[in-house]
N, C-alpha and C positions, 0 to 999 in steps of 0.2 A: 361643344367646341370652339363653333364660331365667335361665341360671345369671349371665351377666353384668350383669344388672339385676338378679337379687339380689345380686352381690357391690359393685356400687356402690351401692346402698342400703344393704347391712352394713359396708361399708368407708369409705362416702363421708360419711353422716350424720355418725359419732361424728369422722371428720376434720374436718367440717366445724365442729363444737361445737368443739373445740381450737383450731382456726383461729383462729375469733372471739374465744375468749378469750386465748390469747397476743395477739391484736391489740389486743386490750380492754387487755390488760397494758401493752404497750408504746406506747399512745398517750397523746398528752397531752389532758387535759379541761379546757375552760374554764367550760364550763356546769355549774350544779348541778344543773340539772335531769337532763341526763345522766349526771351521777354519782349522781343516784338512782336515776334507771332501771336502769342497768348499772354497777356499783362497780366501781374497780379490783381486779383479783382480787389483786395483790401476790403473785403467787409468789415463794417463796424469799426473801423481805424479813427474817421472825424465823425461820420457821423450812420445812421443806420441802412444809409445805402453803398452804394459802390464810391470809392473815395477817389481814385484817378479818373481823369481826363478819359485816357483810351477803352478805362473798363467796360461802359454802358454799351458799346459798339458789340464788344467781344462775348459779352456775358448777358448783355439784355437785348440789343436790337436781333442780333444773330440767331440766339434762340425762339423768340418771338418771331421772327418772320419765317425760320423751318419749320414751327410748328402749326403757323398759317398758311403757309403752303403747303404742308401735308391735308391739311383739313378741308381746302379748296378742291385740292386733287379729290378726297373721300367723298367731298358733296358735288361732287360733277360725276363721279361714276355711281351714286347713289343716287343721283337725279336722272343718269342716263337708264339706269336700271327698270328703276319705279317706270318712265316712259318707255321702256318697251313693252314690259310687264302691261300697262295702261293697254296700247295699243293692240295690244296681242288678246285682252280680253273685250277689248270694244270690236276686235273682228269675229270672236267667238259668238259671241253678243246679236252681233247682226247676222252671221250668219244659221243660228241657230231660230232665229225671230222669223225667217224667210220662211214659205213653207217649200217644202224639196219637192220638187217632182219626180216621181216615181215612172220609171220608164218598163215596160214590159216588152219591149221590141215593137210594140205598135206603131213606132216611127217609121220602120222603114214598110211597113204594110200602106200608109197612109203616101208615103214617095212614091210605091211603084203605081205605075199602071195599072187600074183594076179592070179595064175595059178588053172584054175577050173577042 
């Protein structure tokens, strides 16, 4: 189940970004404000890459930055989980390697004054 969740995040987010950019490429815009916020990528009009000057920011740098930020967050969470597990395991090993003192209540007899 965990793998499915990670696979959906790992493959779904880039697929969503690609679908949105292709959808913006084939959509017709009338509003200039919408054109300013999401410029047309114009894939393949001049060359095999983004044709307009504004397009690389919206369709290349923002998705890469978003995915890179998410990956950094995931690696920090993973590293902290590994560190906590390693610390717990080392504490368990250290506690099991030390001989445990068994007390049968004899300490109280030693502490008492036995002179009559």
